[in-house]
All heavy atoms as a GROMACS GRO file, in nm:
protein
  588
    1MET      N    1   1.380   0.506  -0.761
    1MET     CA    2   1.399   0.378  -0.697
    1MET      C    3   1.297   0.370  -0.573
    1MET      O    4   1.286   0.468  -0.508
    1MET     CB    5   1.545   0.366  -0.645
    1MET     CG    6   1.558   0.234  -0.571
    1MET     SD    7   1.729   0.209  -0.535
    1MET     CE    8   1.741   0.036  -0.548
    2MET      N    9   1.234   0.264  -0.558
    2MET     CA   10   1.146   0.242  -0.454
    2MET      C   11   1.201   0.228  -0.317
    2MET      O   12   1.310   0.155  -0.304
    2MET     CB   13   1.057   0.123  -0.485
    2MET     CG   14   0.951   0.080  -0.373
    2MET     SD   15   0.859  -0.067  -0.417
    2MET     CE   16   0.702   0.006  -0.449
    3LYS      N   17   1.152   0.301  -0.225
    3LYS     CA   18   1.209   0.287  -0.087
    3LYS      C   19   1.156   0.164  -0.017
    3LYS      O   20   1.041   0.132  -0.036
    3LYS     CB   21   1.159   0.411  -0.006
    3LYS     CG   22   1.214   0.402   0.137
    3LYS     CD   23   1.173   0.525   0.226
    3LYS     CE   24   1.245   0.505   0.356
    3LYS     NZ   25   1.181   0.597   0.453
    4HIS      N   26   1.245   0.087   0.042
    4HIS     CA   27   1.210  -0.040   0.101
    4HIS      C   28   1.172  -0.027   0.241
    4HIS      O   29   1.259   0.012   0.328
    4HIS     CB   30   1.326  -0.139   0.084
    4HIS     CG   31   1.348  -0.178  -0.056
    4HIS    ND1   32   1.325  -0.309  -0.101
    4HIS    CD2   33   1.387  -0.115  -0.166
    4HIS    CE1   34   1.355  -0.311  -0.231
    4HIS    NE2   35   1.393  -0.201  -0.265
    5ASP      N   36   1.048  -0.058   0.283
    5ASP     CA   37   1.008  -0.070   0.414
    5ASP      C   38   1.061  -0.199   0.480
    5ASP      O   39   1.055  -0.300   0.416
    5ASP     CB   40   0.857  -0.073   0.420
    5ASP     CG   41   0.807  -0.094   0.566
    5ASP    OD1   42   0.795  -0.213   0.609
    5ASP    OD2   43   0.759   0.004   0.626
    6ALA      N   44   1.129  -0.195   0.593
    6ALA     CA   45   1.194  -0.316   0.651
    6ALA      C   46   1.097  -0.428   0.673
    6ALA      O   47   1.126  -0.548   0.645
    6ALA     CB   48   1.257  -0.283   0.784
    7ASN      N   49   0.980  -0.405   0.714
    7ASN     CA   50   0.872  -0.517   0.730
    7ASN      C   51   0.832  -0.577   0.601
    7ASN      O   52   0.821  -0.698   0.599
    7ASN     CB   53   0.751  -0.465   0.817
    7ASN     CG   54   0.793  -0.436   0.955
    7ASN    OD1   55   0.866  -0.489   1.019
    7ASN    ND2   56   0.734  -0.320   0.998
    8VAL      N   57   0.806  -0.491   0.501
    8VAL     CA   58   0.767  -0.536   0.368
    8VAL      C   59   0.883  -0.618   0.311
    8VAL      O   60   0.870  -0.725   0.249
    8VAL     CB   61   0.725  -0.426   0.281
    8VAL    CG1   62   0.696  -0.479   0.131
    8VAL    CG2   63   0.603  -0.361   0.333
    9HIS      N   64   1.001  -0.566   0.328
    9HIS     CA   65   1.126  -0.636   0.281
    9HIS      C   66   1.137  -0.778   0.338
    9HIS      O   67   1.166  -0.869   0.264
    9HIS     CB   68   1.248  -0.566   0.303
    9HIS     CG   69   1.364  -0.610   0.233
    9HIS    ND1   70   1.388  -0.606   0.101
    9HIS    CD2   71   1.476  -0.674   0.291
    9HIS    CE1   72   1.509  -0.668   0.069
    9HIS    NE2   73   1.554  -0.706   0.187
   10LYS      N   74   1.116  -0.790   0.463
   10LYS     CA   75   1.123  -0.916   0.529
   10LYS      C   76   1.014  -1.019   0.471
   10LYS      O   77   1.047  -1.126   0.444
   10LYS     CB   78   1.103  -0.911   0.682
   10LYS     CG   79   1.106  -1.047   0.751
   10LYS     CD   80   1.110  -1.045   0.891
   10LYS     CE   81   1.121  -1.183   0.960
   10LYS     NZ   82   1.079  -1.300   0.889
   11ARG      N   83   0.889  -0.966   0.452
   11ARG     CA   84   0.782  -1.046   0.398
   11ARG      C   85   0.819  -1.089   0.255
   11ARG      O   86   0.788  -1.194   0.208
   11ARG     CB   87   0.652  -0.976   0.405
   11ARG     CG   88   0.592  -0.972   0.542
   11ARG     CD   89   0.448  -0.917   0.550
   11ARG     NE   90   0.427  -0.784   0.499
   11ARG     CZ   91   0.432  -0.674   0.575
   11ARG    NH1   92   0.477  -0.685   0.700
   11ARG    NH2   93   0.420  -0.558   0.524
   12PHE      N   94   0.884  -0.994   0.184
   12PHE     CA   95   0.920  -1.026   0.045
   12PHE      C   96   1.033  -1.134   0.050
   12PHE      O   97   1.027  -1.229  -0.038
   12PHE     CB   98   0.984  -0.898  -0.020
   12PHE     CG   99   1.032  -0.924  -0.166
   12PHE    CD1  100   0.952  -0.959  -0.269
   12PHE    CD2  101   1.166  -0.913  -0.183
   12PHE    CE1  102   0.992  -0.984  -0.392
   12PHE    CE2  103   1.215  -0.927  -0.323
   12PHE     CZ  104   1.132  -0.972  -0.419
   13LEU      N  105   1.123  -1.133   0.132
   13LEU     CA  106   1.229  -1.242   0.146
   13LEU      C  107   1.161  -1.377   0.177
   13LEU      O  108   1.198  -1.477   0.126
   13LEU     CB  109   1.339  -1.194   0.247
   13LEU     CG  110   1.421  -1.085   0.203
   13LEU    CD1  111   1.518  -1.047   0.314
   13LEU    CD2  112   1.499  -1.104   0.079
   14ASP      N  113   1.071  -1.362   0.271
   14ASP     CA  114   0.994  -1.484   0.310
   14ASP      C  115   0.911  -1.546   0.193
   14ASP      O  116   0.915  -1.662   0.168
   14ASP     CB  117   0.891  -1.456   0.424
   14ASP     CG  118   0.959  -1.435   0.555
   14ASP    OD1  119   1.078  -1.468   0.567
   14ASP    OD2  120   0.891  -1.370   0.645
   15TYR      N  121   0.851  -1.455   0.110
   15TYR     CA  122   0.783  -1.488  -0.015
   15TYR      C  123   0.882  -1.561  -0.111
   15TYR      O  124   0.847  -1.667  -0.168
   15TYR     CB  125   0.724  -1.365  -0.078
   15TYR     CG  126   0.692  -1.384  -0.223
   15TYR    CD1  127   0.577  -1.449  -0.264
   15TYR    CD2  128   0.780  -1.328  -0.318
   15TYR    CE1  129   0.550  -1.474  -0.400
   15TYR    CE2  130   0.750  -1.346  -0.458
   15TYR     CZ  131   0.634  -1.419  -0.498
   15TYR     OH  132   0.607  -1.437  -0.628
   16ARG      N  133   1.003  -1.506  -0.131
   16ARG     CA  134   1.098  -1.559  -0.217
   16ARG      C  135   1.141  -1.704  -0.175
   16ARG      O  136   1.154  -1.789  -0.260
   16ARG     CB  137   1.215  -1.475  -0.235
   16ARG     CG  138   1.193  -1.344  -0.311
   16ARG     CD  139   1.305  -1.262  -0.325
   16ARG     NE  140   1.430  -1.332  -0.369
   16ARG     CZ  141   1.530  -1.289  -0.431
   16ARG    NH1  142   1.540  -1.163  -0.445
   16ARG    NH2  143   1.628  -1.365  -0.469
   17GLU      N  144   1.158  -1.709  -0.048
   17GLU     CA  145   1.185  -1.844   0.007
   17GLU      C  146   1.078  -1.950  -0.018
   17GLU      O  147   1.099  -2.065  -0.051
   17GLU     CB  148   1.220  -1.845   0.159
   17GLU     CG  149   1.276  -1.964   0.208
   17GLU     CD  150   1.311  -1.947   0.359
   17GLU    OE1  151   1.393  -1.845   0.391
   17GLU    OE2  152   1.281  -2.033   0.446
   18ARG      N  153   0.948  -1.907   0.005
   18ARG     CA  154   0.833  -1.994  -0.021
   18ARG      C  155   0.825  -2.031  -0.168
   18ARG      O  156   0.782  -2.136  -0.209
   18ARG     CB  157   0.706  -1.928   0.031
   18ARG     CG  158   0.695  -1.928   0.182
   18ARG     CD  159   0.565  -1.885   0.228
   18ARG     NE  160   0.516  -1.760   0.174
   18ARG     CZ  161   0.529  -1.637   0.227
   18ARG    NH1  162   0.604  -1.626   0.332
   18ARG    NH2  163   0.491  -1.529   0.176
   19HIS      N  164   0.854  -1.930  -0.253
   19HIS     CA  165   0.849  -1.949  -0.396
   19HIS      C  166   0.936  -2.058  -0.446
   19HIS      O  167   0.891  -2.145  -0.542
   19HIS     CB  168   0.883  -1.824  -0.466
   19HIS     CG  169   0.848  -1.822  -0.610
   19HIS    ND1  170   0.921  -1.880  -0.705
   19HIS    CD2  171   0.743  -1.775  -0.681
   19HIS    CE1  172   0.865  -1.860  -0.829
   19HIS    NE2  173   0.745  -1.804  -0.818
   20VAL      N  174   1.041  -2.079  -0.386
   20VAL     CA  175   1.141  -2.193  -0.423
   20VAL      C  176   1.066  -2.323  -0.413
   20VAL      O  177   1.085  -2.412  -0.498
   20VAL     CB  178   1.258  -2.192  -0.337
   20VAL    CG1  179   1.343  -2.321  -0.357
   20VAL    CG2  180   1.343  -2.067  -0.375
   21TYR      N  181   0.982  -2.346  -0.308
   21TYR     CA  182   0.916  -2.472  -0.280
   21TYR      C  183   0.783  -2.474  -0.345
   21TYR      O  184   0.734  -2.585  -0.386
   21TYR     CB  185   0.912  -2.487  -0.133
   21TYR     CG  186   1.049  -2.503  -0.070
   21TYR    CD1  187   1.104  -2.402   0.004
   21TYR    CD2  188   1.123  -2.627  -0.081
   21TYR    CE1  189   1.232  -2.412   0.061
   21TYR    CE2  190   1.251  -2.636  -0.030
   21TYR     CZ  191   1.301  -2.534   0.045
   21TYR     OH  192   1.428  -2.542   0.094
   22PHE      N  193   0.704  -2.371  -0.327
   22PHE     CA  194   0.560  -2.378  -0.359
   22PHE      C  195   0.516  -2.298  -0.489
   22PHE      O  196   0.411  -2.320  -0.536
   22PHE     CB  197   0.474  -2.325  -0.245
   22PHE     CG  198   0.512  -2.389  -0.101
   22PHE    CD1  199   0.562  -2.314  -0.016
   22PHE    CD2  200   0.478  -2.514  -0.090
   22PHE    CE1  201   0.600  -2.383   0.115
   22PHE    CE2  202   0.506  -2.584   0.030
   22PHE     CZ  203   0.571  -2.514   0.130
   23GLY      N  204   0.609  -2.219  -0.540
   23GLY     CA  205   0.570  -2.137  -0.652
   23GLY      C  206   0.644  -2.165  -0.778
   23GLY      O  207   0.647  -2.080  -0.870
   24ARG      N  208   0.698  -2.278  -0.786
   24ARG     CA  209   0.785  -2.316  -0.910
   24ARG      C  210   0.709  -2.297  -1.037
   24ARG      O  211   0.773  -2.261  -1.132
   24ARG     CB  212   0.837  -2.454  -0.896
   24ARG     CG  213   0.948  -2.463  -0.794
   24ARG     CD  214   0.991  -2.604  -0.783
   24ARG     NE  215   0.941  -2.649  -0.656
   24ARG     CZ  216   0.914  -2.774  -0.617
   24ARG    NH1  217   0.954  -2.869  -0.694
   24ARG    NH2  218   0.876  -2.792  -0.493
   25ASN      N  219   0.579  -2.312  -1.038
   25ASN     CA  220   0.504  -2.292  -1.165
   25ASN      C  221   0.446  -2.159  -1.177
   25ASN      O  222   0.370  -2.138  -1.272
   25ASN     CB  223   0.393  -2.399  -1.168
   25ASN     CG  224   0.444  -2.541  -1.163
   25ASN    OD1  225   0.549  -2.574  -1.231
   25ASN    ND2  226   0.373  -2.637  -1.100
   26MET      N  227   0.483  -2.070  -1.093
   26MET     CA  228   0.428  -1.931  -1.099
   26MET      C  229   0.551  -1.835  -1.122
   26MET      O  230   0.656  -1.858  -1.081
   26MET     CB  231   0.371  -1.890  -0.960
   26MET     CG  232   0.249  -1.968  -0.929
   26MET     SD  233   0.203  -1.945  -0.751
   26MET     CE  234   0.156  -1.775  -0.750
   27ARG      N  235   0.524  -1.729  -1.186
   27ARG     CA  236   0.620  -1.629  -1.211
   27ARG      C  237   0.652  -1.555  -1.075
   27ARG      O  238   0.553  -1.528  -1.006
   27ARG     CB  239   0.578  -1.530  -1.317
   27ARG     CG  240   0.680  -1.419  -1.348
   27ARG     CD  241   0.623  -1.315  -1.447
   27ARG     NE  242   0.528  -1.228  -1.380
   27ARG     CZ  243   0.547  -1.128  -1.300
   27ARG    NH1  244   0.671  -1.098  -1.272
   27ARG    NH2  245   0.454  -1.057  -1.253
   28MET      N  246   0.780  -1.545  -1.046
   28MET     CA  247   0.816  -1.473  -0.918
   28MET      C  248   0.788  -1.328  -0.933
   28MET      O  249   0.827  -1.261  -1.031
   28MET     CB  250   0.954  -1.505  -0.867
   28MET     CG  251   0.979  -1.435  -0.733
   28MET     SD  252   1.155  -1.464  -0.675
   28MET     CE  253   1.166  -1.640  -0.663
   29LEU      N  254   0.719  -1.262  -0.830
   29LEU     CA  255   0.703  -1.123  -0.835
   29LEU      C  256   0.828  -1.045  -0.796
   29LEU      O  257   0.905  -1.096  -0.723
   29LEU     CB  258   0.594  -1.095  -0.730
   29LEU     CG  259   0.461  -1.152  -0.741
   29LEU    CD1  260   0.370  -1.127  -0.618
   29LEU    CD2  261   0.391  -1.104  -0.863
   30ASP      N  262   0.848  -0.934  -0.862
   30ASP     CA  263   0.961  -0.851  -0.812
   30ASP      C  264   0.910  -0.777  -0.689
   30ASP      O  265   0.790  -0.776  -0.647
   30ASP     CB  266   1.002  -0.762  -0.931
   30ASP     CG  267   0.908  -0.655  -0.973
   30ASP    OD1  268   0.823  -0.607  -0.893
   30ASP    OD2  269   0.924  -0.611  -1.082
   31TYR      N  270   1.006  -0.697  -0.633
   31TYR     CA  271   0.970  -0.626  -0.505
   31TYR      C  272   0.860  -0.524  -0.517
   31TYR      O  273   0.765  -0.525  -0.430
   31TYR     CB  274   1.093  -0.551  -0.449
   31TYR     CG  275   1.065  -0.483  -0.313
   31TYR    CD1  276   1.075  -0.554  -0.203
   31TYR    CD2  277   1.030  -0.350  -0.318
   31TYR    CE1  278   1.041  -0.495  -0.073
   31TYR    CE2  279   0.994  -0.287  -0.201
   31TYR     CZ  280   1.010  -0.361  -0.076
   31TYR     OH  281   0.974  -0.298   0.044
   32ALA      N  282   0.855  -0.455  -0.625
   32ALA     CA  283   0.751  -0.353  -0.641
   32ALA      C  284   0.614  -0.420  -0.654
   32ALA      O  285   0.518  -0.374  -0.603
   32ALA     CB  286   0.777  -0.264  -0.763
   33GLU      N  287   0.603  -0.529  -0.732
   33GLU     CA  288   0.478  -0.608  -0.747
   33GLU      C  289   0.442  -0.657  -0.618
   33GLU      O  290   0.318  -0.661  -0.578
   33GLU     CB  291   0.497  -0.706  -0.852
   33GLU     CG  292   0.516  -0.670  -0.996
   33GLU     CD  293   0.566  -0.774  -1.086
   33GLU    OE1  294   0.647  -0.869  -1.047
   33GLU    OE2  295   0.522  -0.780  -1.199
   34PHE      N  296   0.526  -0.723  -0.542
   34PHE     CA  297   0.502  -0.785  -0.415
   34PHE      C  298   0.452  -0.682  -0.319
   34PHE      O  299   0.349  -0.697  -0.254
   34PHE     CB  300   0.628  -0.851  -0.356
   34PHE     CG  301   0.598  -0.908  -0.219
   34PHE    CD1  302   0.546  -1.034  -0.207
   34PHE    CD2  303   0.621  -0.832  -0.105
   34PHE    CE1  304   0.514  -1.078  -0.081
   34PHE    CE2  305   0.602  -0.875   0.017
   34PHE     CZ  306   0.539  -1.005   0.039
   35ALA      N  307   0.517  -0.565  -0.313
   35ALA     CA  308   0.475  -0.461  -0.214
   35ALA      C  309   0.334  -0.410  -0.245
   35ALA      O  310   0.262  -0.394  -0.142
   35ALA     CB  311   0.585  -0.345  -0.217
   36LYS      N  312   0.303  -0.394  -0.368
   36LYS     CA  313   0.171  -0.349  -0.401
   36LYS      C  314   0.063  -0.446  -0.349
   36LYS      O  315  -0.045  -0.411  -0.292
   36LYS     CB  316   0.159  -0.330  -0.552
   36LYS     CG  317   0.025  -0.275  -0.593
   36LYS     CD  318   0.023  -0.244  -0.744
   36LYS     CE  319  -0.118  -0.202  -0.789
   36LYS     NZ  320  -0.129  -0.190  -0.932
   37LEU      N  321   0.086  -0.577  -0.385
   37LEU     CA  322  -0.009  -0.680  -0.355
   37LEU      C  323  -0.020  -0.711  -0.206
   37LEU      O  324  -0.115  -0.726  -0.145
   37LEU     CB  325   0.019  -0.810  -0.434
   37LEU     CG  326   0.011  -0.803  -0.577
   37LEU    CD1  327   0.042  -0.939  -0.645
   37LEU    CD2  328  -0.132  -0.755  -0.619
   38ASP      N  329   0.100  -0.697  -0.144
   38ASP     CA  330   0.114  -0.705   0.003
   38ASP      C  331   0.025  -0.604   0.076
   38ASP      O  332  -0.033  -0.629   0.173
   38ASP     CB  333   0.262  -0.712   0.057
   38ASP     CG  334   0.278  -0.721   0.196
   38ASP    OD1  335   0.250  -0.835   0.246
   38ASP    OD2  336   0.320  -0.626   0.266
   39GLU      N  337   0.044  -0.474   0.031
   39GLU     CA  338  -0.030  -0.367   0.090
   39GLU      C  339  -0.183  -0.388   0.075
   39GLU      O  340  -0.265  -0.372   0.172
   39GLU     CB  341   0.001  -0.229   0.022
   39GLU     CG  342  -0.060  -0.114   0.072
   39GLU     CD  343  -0.026   0.011   0.005
   39GLU    OE1  344   0.054   0.011  -0.087
   39GLU    OE2  345  -0.078   0.122   0.045
   40GLU      N  346  -0.234  -0.428  -0.035
   40GLU     CA  347  -0.363  -0.467  -0.064
   40GLU      C  348  -0.418  -0.572   0.032
   40GLU      O  349  -0.522  -0.574   0.085
   40GLU     CB  350  -0.395  -0.495  -0.207
   40GLU     CG  351  -0.541  -0.512  -0.244
   40GLU     CD  352  -0.564  -0.552  -0.394
   40GLU    OE1  353  -0.468  -0.557  -0.473
   40GLU    OE2  354  -0.679  -0.580  -0.420
   41HIS      N  355  -0.338  -0.680   0.039
   41HIS     CA  356  -0.365  -0.801   0.113
   41HIS      C  357  -0.388  -0.760   0.262
   41HIS      O  358  -0.478  -0.792   0.334
   41HIS     CB  359  -0.254  -0.908   0.106
   41HIS     CG  360  -0.276  -1.026   0.180
   41HIS    ND1  361  -0.241  -1.056   0.306
   41HIS    CD2  362  -0.346  -1.145   0.145
   41HIS    CE1  363  -0.278  -1.171   0.347
   41HIS    NE2  364  -0.346  -1.226   0.250
   42ARG      N  365  -0.287  -0.674   0.316
   42ARG     CA  366  -0.296  -0.633   0.450
   42ARG      C  367  -0.413  -0.545   0.485
   42ARG      O  368  -0.475  -0.558   0.584
   42ARG     CB  369  -0.166  -0.563   0.487
   42ARG     CG  370  -0.049  -0.664   0.492
   42ARG     CD  371   0.090  -0.599   0.518
   42ARG     NE  372   0.107  -0.528   0.634
   42ARG     CZ  373   0.117  -0.574   0.762
   42ARG    NH1  374   0.121  -0.706   0.770
   42ARG    NH2  375   0.123  -0.499   0.865
   43ALA      N  376  -0.452  -0.466   0.386
   43ALA     CA  377  -0.568  -0.378   0.398
   43ALA      C  378  -0.700  -0.458   0.406
   43ALA      O  379  -0.790  -0.442   0.486
   43ALA     CB  380  -0.576  -0.276   0.288
   44LEU      N  381  -0.707  -0.565   0.315
   44LEU     CA  382  -0.824  -0.650   0.317
   44LEU      C  383  -0.832  -0.736   0.453
   44LEU      O  384  -0.937  -0.755   0.505
   44LEU     CB  385  -0.820  -0.736   0.199
   44LEU     CG  386  -0.855  -0.671   0.062
   44LEU    CD1  387  -0.825  -0.762  -0.057
   44LEU    CD2  388  -1.001  -0.626   0.064
   45GLU      N  389  -0.716  -0.780   0.493
   45GLU     CA  390  -0.716  -0.855   0.624
   45GLU      C  391  -0.750  -0.764   0.736
   45GLU      O  392  -0.841  -0.816   0.822
   45GLU     CB  393  -0.576  -0.911   0.651
   45GLU     CG  394  -0.537  -1.036   0.585
   45GLU     CD  395  -0.407  -1.094   0.639
   45GLU    OE1  396  -0.307  -1.011   0.677
   45GLU    OE2  397  -0.392  -1.213   0.655
   46LYS      N  398  -0.717  -0.644   0.740
   46LYS     CA  399  -0.753  -0.551   0.846
   46LYS      C  400  -0.902  -0.526   0.853
   46LYS      O  401  -0.954  -0.495   0.956
   46LYS     CB  402  -0.674  -0.416   0.820
   46LYS     CG  403  -0.675  -0.331   0.940
   46LYS     CD  404  -0.581  -0.208   0.913
   46LYS     CE  405  -0.568  -0.122   1.038
   46LYS     NZ  406  -0.482  -0.004   1.009
   47MET      N  407  -0.963  -0.536   0.745
   47MET     CA  408  -1.117  -0.508   0.739
   47MET      C  409  -1.186  -0.619   0.817
   47MET      O  410  -1.301  -0.578   0.859
   47MET     CB  411  -1.167  -0.525   0.587
   47MET     CG  412  -1.125  -0.400   0.496
   47MET     SD  413  -1.164  -0.422   0.329
   47MET     CE  414  -1.346  -0.409   0.338
   48GLY      N  415  -1.138  -0.730   0.835
   48GLY     CA  416  -1.195  -0.837   0.914
   48GLY      C  417  -1.341  -0.868   0.861
   48GLY      O  418  -1.363  -0.896   0.748
   49ASP      N  419  -1.434  -0.862   0.959
   49ASP     CA  420  -1.573  -0.902   0.929
   49ASP      C  421  -1.649  -0.799   0.844
   49ASP      O  422  -1.757  -0.828   0.797
   49ASP     CB  423  -1.658  -0.913   1.058
   49ASP     CG  424  -1.605  -1.034   1.151
   49ASP    OD1  425  -1.548  -1.135   1.087
   49ASP    OD2  426  -1.627  -1.030   1.263
   50ASP      N  427  -1.584  -0.692   0.807
   50ASP     CA  428  -1.641  -0.589   0.721
   50ASP      C  429  -1.616  -0.620   0.569
   50ASP      O  430  -1.676  -0.549   0.484
   50ASP     CB  431  -1.581  -0.448   0.748
   50ASP     CG  432  -1.633  -0.393   0.889
   50ASP    OD1  433  -1.735  -0.434   0.924
   50ASP    OD2  434  -1.553  -0.313   0.940
   51ARG      N  435  -1.544  -0.733   0.540
   51ARG     CA  436  -1.518  -0.771   0.405
   51ARG      C  437  -1.654  -0.824   0.346
   51ARG      O  438  -1.722  -0.899   0.405
   51ARG     CB  439  -1.410  -0.879   0.382
   51ARG     CG  440  -1.282  -0.821   0.417
   51ARG     CD  441  -1.163  -0.926   0.391
   51ARG     NE  442  -1.187  -1.055   0.459
   51ARG     CZ  443  -1.119  -1.077   0.583
   51ARG    NH1  444  -1.036  -0.992   0.624
   51ARG    NH2  445  -1.136  -1.193   0.643
   52ASP      N  446  -1.683  -0.783   0.222
   52ASP     CA  447  -1.789  -0.846   0.152
   52ASP      C  448  -1.750  -0.959   0.068
   52ASP      O  449  -1.618  -0.999   0.076
   52ASP     CB  450  -1.866  -0.737   0.070
   52ASP     CG  451  -1.780  -0.678  -0.047
   52ASP    OD1  452  -1.686  -0.741  -0.082
   52ASP    OD2  453  -1.812  -0.566  -0.101
   53ASP      N  454  -1.827  -1.026  -0.005
   53ASP     CA  455  -1.788  -1.133  -0.087
   53ASP      C  456  -1.686  -1.112  -0.189
   53ASP      O  457  -1.594  -1.185  -0.211
   53ASP     CB  458  -1.916  -1.194  -0.158
   53ASP     CG  459  -2.012  -1.270  -0.066
   53ASP    OD1  460  -1.978  -1.294   0.046
   53ASP    OD2  461  -2.123  -1.292  -0.113
   54ASP      N  462  -1.691  -0.998  -0.254
   54ASP     CA  463  -1.585  -0.958  -0.350
   54ASP      C  464  -1.456  -0.935  -0.280
   54ASP      O  465  -1.348  -0.975  -0.332
   54ASP     CB  466  -1.619  -0.828  -0.422
   54ASP     CG  467  -1.736  -0.843  -0.516
   54ASP    OD1  468  -1.762  -0.964  -0.565
   54ASP    OD2  469  -1.798  -0.746  -0.551
   55ASP      N  470  -1.456  -0.869  -0.165
   55ASP     CA  471  -1.331  -0.853  -0.085
   55ASP      C  472  -1.268  -0.992  -0.042
   55ASP      O  473  -1.152  -1.007  -0.050
   55ASP     CB  474  -1.360  -0.776   0.034
   55ASP     CG  475  -1.401  -0.633   0.021
   55ASP    OD1  476  -1.353  -0.580  -0.085
   55ASP    OD2  477  -1.472  -0.574   0.102
   56GLU      N  478  -1.361  -1.082  -0.006
   56GLU     CA  479  -1.309  -1.219   0.033
   56GLU      C  480  -1.253  -1.295  -0.079
   56GLU      O  481  -1.150  -1.354  -0.066
   56GLU     CB  482  -1.430  -1.294   0.088
   56GLU     CG  483  -1.482  -1.269   0.227
   56GLU     CD  484  -1.375  -1.292   0.343
   56GLU    OE1  485  -1.287  -1.374   0.324
   56GLU    OE2  486  -1.394  -1.232   0.445
   57ALA      N  487  -1.310  -1.274  -0.204
   57ALA     CA  488  -1.255  -1.336  -0.325
   57ALA      C  489  -1.120  -1.274  -0.360
   57ALA      O  490  -1.032  -1.350  -0.386
   57ALA     CB  491  -1.353  -1.329  -0.437
   58ARG      N  492  -1.109  -1.150  -0.346
   58ARG     CA  493  -0.979  -1.083  -0.375
   58ARG      C  494  -0.870  -1.124  -0.273
   58ARG      O  495  -0.766  -1.154  -0.310
   58ARG     CB  496  -0.996  -0.924  -0.380
   58ARG     CG  497  -0.882  -0.849  -0.407
   58ARG     CD  498  -0.825  -0.884  -0.549
   58ARG     NE  499  -0.697  -0.810  -0.572
   58ARG     CZ  500  -0.608  -0.835  -0.662
   58ARG    NH1  501  -0.633  -0.938  -0.750
   58ARG    NH2  502  -0.509  -0.762  -0.684
   59LEU      N  503  -0.913  -1.124  -0.143
   59LEU     CA  504  -0.827  -1.172  -0.042
   59LEU      C  505  -0.765  -1.308  -0.078
   59LEU      O  506  -0.650  -1.338  -0.058
   59LEU     CB  507  -0.887  -1.168   0.093
   59LEU     CG  508  -0.792  -1.209   0.208
   59LEU    CD1  509  -0.684  -1.117   0.229
   59LEU    CD2  510  -0.877  -1.212   0.339
   60ARG      N  511  -0.856  -1.398  -0.116
   60ARG     CA  512  -0.809  -1.539  -0.152
   60ARG      C  513  -0.720  -1.529  -0.278
   60ARG      O  514  -0.616  -1.604  -0.262
   60ARG     CB  515  -0.933  -1.623  -0.192
   60ARG     CG  516  -0.905  -1.752  -0.216
   60ARG     CD  517  -0.875  -1.844  -0.085
   60ARG     NE  518  -0.829  -1.966  -0.124
   60ARG     CZ  519  -0.728  -2.029  -0.075
   60ARG    NH1  520  -0.648  -1.984   0.010
   60ARG    NH2  521  -0.701  -2.154  -0.111
   61VAL      N  522  -0.749  -1.456  -0.370
   61VAL     CA  523  -0.647  -1.438  -0.487
   61VAL      C  524  -0.509  -1.388  -0.442
   61VAL      O  525  -0.412  -1.439  -0.488
   61VAL     CB  526  -0.706  -1.350  -0.601
   61VAL    CG1  527  -0.613  -1.308  -0.704
   61VAL    CG2  528  -0.837  -1.415  -0.652
   62LEU      N  529  -0.518  -1.297  -0.360
   62LEU     CA  530  -0.383  -1.234  -0.314
   62LEU      C  531  -0.303  -1.333  -0.219
   62LEU      O  532  -0.191  -1.342  -0.231
   62LEU     CB  533  -0.413  -1.101  -0.242
   62LEU     CG  534  -0.462  -0.989  -0.314
   62LEU    CD1  535  -0.510  -0.882  -0.234
   62LEU    CD2  536  -0.364  -0.938  -0.423
   63THR      N  537  -0.381  -1.407  -0.143
   63THR     CA  538  -0.321  -1.504  -0.046
   63THR      C  539  -0.256  -1.613  -0.134
   63THR      O  540  -0.130  -1.642  -0.099
   63THR     CB  541  -0.427  -1.563   0.045
   63THR    OG1  542  -0.490  -1.466   0.124
   63THR    CG2  543  -0.366  -1.678   0.128
   64ILE      N  544  -0.312  -1.649  -0.241
   64ILE     CA  545  -0.238  -1.748  -0.331
   64ILE      C  546  -0.132  -1.686  -0.401
   64ILE      O  547  -0.015  -1.743  -0.405
   64ILE     CB  548  -0.351  -1.812  -0.436
   64ILE    CG1  549  -0.449  -1.895  -0.354
   64ILE    CG2  550  -0.276  -1.882  -0.544
   64ILE    CD1  551  -0.576  -1.934  -0.427
   65ALA      N  552  -0.144  -1.565  -0.460
   65ALA     CA  553  -0.040  -1.491  -0.533
   65ALA      C  554   0.092  -1.472  -0.446
   65ALA      O  555   0.198  -1.483  -0.501
   65ALA     CB  556  -0.085  -1.376  -0.598
   66LEU      N  557   0.056  -1.443  -0.321
   66LEU     CA  558   0.179  -1.414  -0.233
   66LEU      C  559   0.216  -1.536  -0.155
   66LEU      O  560   0.304  -1.528  -0.067
   66LEU     CB  561   0.121  -1.300  -0.122
   66LEU     CG  562   0.084  -1.169  -0.188
   66LEU    CD1  563   0.034  -1.076  -0.082
   66LEU    CD2  564   0.210  -1.104  -0.255
   67LEU      N  565   0.172  -1.653  -0.191
   67LEU     CA  566   0.203  -1.779  -0.130
   67LEU      C  567   0.191  -1.778   0.010
   67LEU      O  568   0.276  -1.836   0.093
   67LEU     CB  569   0.348  -1.817  -0.176
   67LEU     CG  570   0.370  -1.829  -0.326
   67LEU    CD1  571   0.516  -1.840  -0.354
   67LEU    CD2  572   0.292  -1.936  -0.398
   68MET      N  573   0.080  -1.724   0.072
   68MET     CA  574   0.065  -1.725   0.209
   68MET      C  575  -0.038  -1.825   0.242
   68MET      O  576  -0.081  -1.832   0.367
   68MET     CB  577   0.001  -1.578   0.247
   68MET     CG  578   0.102  -1.478   0.219
   68MET     SD  579   0.037  -1.313   0.267
   68MET     CE  580   0.179  -1.219   0.267
   69ASP      N  581  -0.068  -1.912   0.164
   69ASP     CA  582  -0.171  -2.021   0.199
   69ASP      C  583  -0.106  -2.153   0.224
   69ASP      O  584  -0.002  -2.187   0.170
   69ASP     CB  585  -0.271  -2.033   0.080
   69ASP     CG  586  -0.380  -2.129   0.111
   69ASP    OD1  587  -0.413  -2.143   0.229
   69ASP    OD2  588  -0.444  -2.182   0.017
   0.00000   0.00000   0.00000
């Protein structure tokens, strides 16, 4: 069983709430899927100006998948 980080868990609950309104046409991610994508999203955000075009494109995909847009 995956250990739940309190901050990731809160972001996951926020994601689920947003999904009700904005993600109806998308499959809802489970916690493990969300946590993996959230970790990647946060790492890319942390890179800031060091992101290249591929990183920017991936960040955009993750932002949409995590309903953070």
